[in-house]
C-alpha positions in Angstrom: 128.7 132.1 162.4 132.4 131.4 162.7 135.2 133.4 161.2 138.4 131.7 160.0 141.5 133.1 158.4 142.7 131.3 155.3 145.8 130.0 157.1 143.8 128.7 160.1 141.2 127.2 157.8 143.9 125.3 155.8 145.3 123.9 159.0 142.0 122.9 160.5 139.8 122.3 157.5 138.3 119.0 158.8 137.1 120.8 162.0 135.5 123.6 160.2 133.8 121.3 157.7 132.4 119.3 160.6 130.9 122.5 161.9 129.4 123.3 158.5 127.9 119.8 158.4 126.2 120.6 161.7 124.6 123.7 160.1 127.0 126.5 161.0 128.3 129.0 158.4 132.0 129.9 158.2 133.3 133.2 156.9 136.7 132.9 155.4 138.9 135.9 155.8 142.2 137.1 154.2 144.1 139.7 156.2 140.9 140.4 158.2 138.7 140.9 155.2 135.9 138.5 154.3 136.5 136.7 151.0 134.1 133.7 151.1 131.4 132.0 153.0 131.1 128.2 153.5 127.6 127.1 154.0 125.9 123.8 154.5 125.0 122.1 151.2 121.3 121.8 150.7 119.6 120.0 147.9 120.2 121.5 144.5 116.4 121.8 144.0 116.1 123.9 147.1 118.9 126.2 145.9 117.4 126.5 142.4 114.0 127.4 143.9 115.6 130.2 145.9 117.3 131.5 142.8 114.1 131.3 140.7 112.1 133.1 143.4 114.7 135.8 143.6 114.9 136.3 139.8 111.1 136.4 139.7 111.0 139.0 142.4 113.4 141.1 140.4 111.3 140.7 137.2 114.0 138.9 135.3 112.0 135.6 135.2 108.3 134.7 135.1 107.5 131.6 137.0 105.4 129.1 135.0 102.7 126.7 136.0 104.6 123.6 135.1 102.3 122.8 132.2 103.0 123.3 128.5 100.4 125.3 126.7 98.7 123.7 123.7 100.0 126.4 121.4 103.5 125.2 122.2 102.7 121.8 120.8 101.2 123.1 117.5 103.3 122.9 114.4 105.1 126.2 113.4 103.1 128.3 110.9 106.3 129.4 109.3 107.1 127.6 106.0 110.2 127.6 103.9 109.2 125.7 100.8 112.3 126.8 98.8 114.6 125.7 101.6 116.5 129.0 101.6 116.6 129.2 105.4 118.1 125.7 105.7 120.6 126.5 102.9 121.7 129.7 104.7 122.1 127.9 108.0 124.2 125.2 106.4 126.4 127.8 104.7 127.0 129.6 108.1 127.9 126.3 109.7 130.5 125.6 107.0 131.9 129.1 107.3 132.1 128.6 111.1 130.1 131.7 111.9 
């Protein structure tokens, strides 16, 4: 892993980006303190999978099976024959709430 001060990085950006393309990581420092990390770009899908796995481990997210349950496809049992819910929604939209 390489370290680069902001001023040096600005002057030699192409060289550092070439190193990142080869798989190296670069820590950007400002007055000797790390402020950022430049890492090789991997596919978005791979990045999202890492995020999903991390969130699932923390209990924030529950990973699904990739299939939609049949209950999801059933029509909603909630009815509004008088249309009061739709009317309230339209009023809120007009008021800009």
